[in-house]
C-alpha positions, 0 to 999 in steps of 0.5 A: 499500500502507497500508505504504509508506515507513513503517519497522517495527522487529522483533525476531528472536531465533534460539534455540538449535536454530535451524536446526532450528526456527524463530526468534520474530518480533516486531513493536517498532512497531505493525503490523495483520496477521491473523498478528500478536498486536495485544497483543504483537507476535508473529508468531504460528507457526500464522498465520505458514505460513514458521514454521509449517511451517519447513524447516531450509534457510530463512533470516532472508531467507525469513523477512523477505521473506514478512513482506513479501508478507504485508504487500502481499498483496491484502485485507490493505488494514487499517486501521494504527495511527499511524505511531511507534507501538509496542507 
């Protein structure tokens, strides 16, 4: 995997309406994924099913597991920015 042995910094913010509404997620470290805005680093809810189909019983662990799955999915072999590059 292109992501193997890399460390990514992310910022997860849970608003006052959490867990009724999903958190906002930003990658601080640059990453090339279809669900991540390449200018801001935001994980775009409409491109990331766990956020667009948010359920109250989802947890931050749910979000992190799904992000990892997205990174490992077959066909996600997109060219990645140099390690350590930040948004």
